N, C-alpha and C positions, 0 to 999 in steps of 0.2 A: 279206571282204578279198581273196579270190581264188576262182576257180571254173573248173571245166569245166563250162559252162552247160548247163542243162536247156533245152528248147525255149522255155519261158516266159521265160527270161532272155536269150535270144539278141538281143533288140532293146534291152536295157537300155543306157542312155547314161551312167548313174551308178551309184552303189553300191547294190546290192539290199539289202534287209532281210529278215530272217525272224523272226517273233514266234510263240512257242509259249506257249499258255495252258492250264493244266489244265482238263479238262472231264469230270467223272465218272471213268470208267475209262481215259480217253485224253487226247489233246491236240488242241486246235484249232490250226491252222496258218494264219498269214497271211504270204505272201510278197509284197513290193512292190518295184518298181523304177521309176525315172524313165526314160521313153522318149518321144521326140519331144514334150517339153513337157508330158506328162501322167504321172501316176503309175499304172502297171499294177498291178493286185492279183490274186492267186490265193489262193482259200481252200481249205483242206483239213482232213483229220483224220489223226492219227497214232495208232498204238497200239504198245506194246511187243510185239515178236515173242516168242511163247512159247519158253521155255527159253533166252532169251538174256541173262538177269540185267540187262536194260536196255541192252545194248550194241547192239541192233539194233531198228530201227523198221520198221513197215510203214506207209506213207503213201499216201493216196488224195486226189486233187484231183477225183474224180468225185462226183456227187450222192450223198448218203447212201442213197437208195433203190436205187442200183446197187452198193452195197458187197458185196453177196452174189455179184455176178458174178466169174468168174475173170478176172485180168488187170487189175482196177481198183485193186490195191494194188501199190505198188513197194517193193522193200527198200532201206533206207538203213542203213548200218553206221557206227557211231560208232567211228572209227578212233584217235582221240586226244581226251582230255578232261583238261584240267589240274586240279590239286587244288582251285582256287578257282572252277571252273566259268566261267572268263573266256575261254578259247579252246577251239576244238574243230576236229577234222578229221573230216568226214563224206563218205562215198562209197558208191557203189552196187557191189554185188558184181561186175557185169561190167566195172567200172571205166570206164564212159563218162561218169559225172558225179561231181564232187568239189567240196566247198566247205570252205574255210578260214574259220572263223567266229570272230568276236571280239566281246565285249560293249563293248570300247574302239574308238575310230575308227582307232587305229593300234596296231601292236605293234613291239617291237624287231626290227630286221632278223634278229638271230640266231634269234629265235623263228620267224619266218616261214620262214627258210631250213631250220631243223630240221624243220618240219612238211613243207615241200616235199621235202626229201630223204627223209623217211619215207615220203611218198606215192610217190615215185619207186621206192623200194625194194620197195613192194608192188604195183608194176605200173601206176600211173597215168601217163598221158602228160603229165607236169608241163611240158613245153615248150609245151603248148597253154593253159596257165593264163591266165586273164584276171584281172588285178589291178585292184581297185577302189580301193585305198588304198595309198599309199606307206608302207613300213615305217618306223618311227621311227629316227632316227639313233642309232648306238651312243654310249653315254656315254663 
């Protein structure tokens, strides 16, 4: 729905998608976005950070044989997750990247605004957010 984009997403011309699939003790990650008439894809692996009760992930887009090296894993914090698992706010601890995610193509404007304000309150530069989808009109 919105993002402070990671380098992979900087060339996206349409709405990026992220798909997570259970894989043994972790998750397979597939990020895709339309760019210049083609769909760019980035595959990675995620694991739950120890002691986080599932609120923090470690994500790597490096080849599996490199996962033992320092610096190949990035920290992603789950800042918000609704009760139905239909919307989430995920960011990095340094506040350089942020994603407002939804299982639906649109969210009500008040939900988007609430998550944007939450992100602002914890220090993200929300004025730089790139929106991929227009919030649904209020009823």
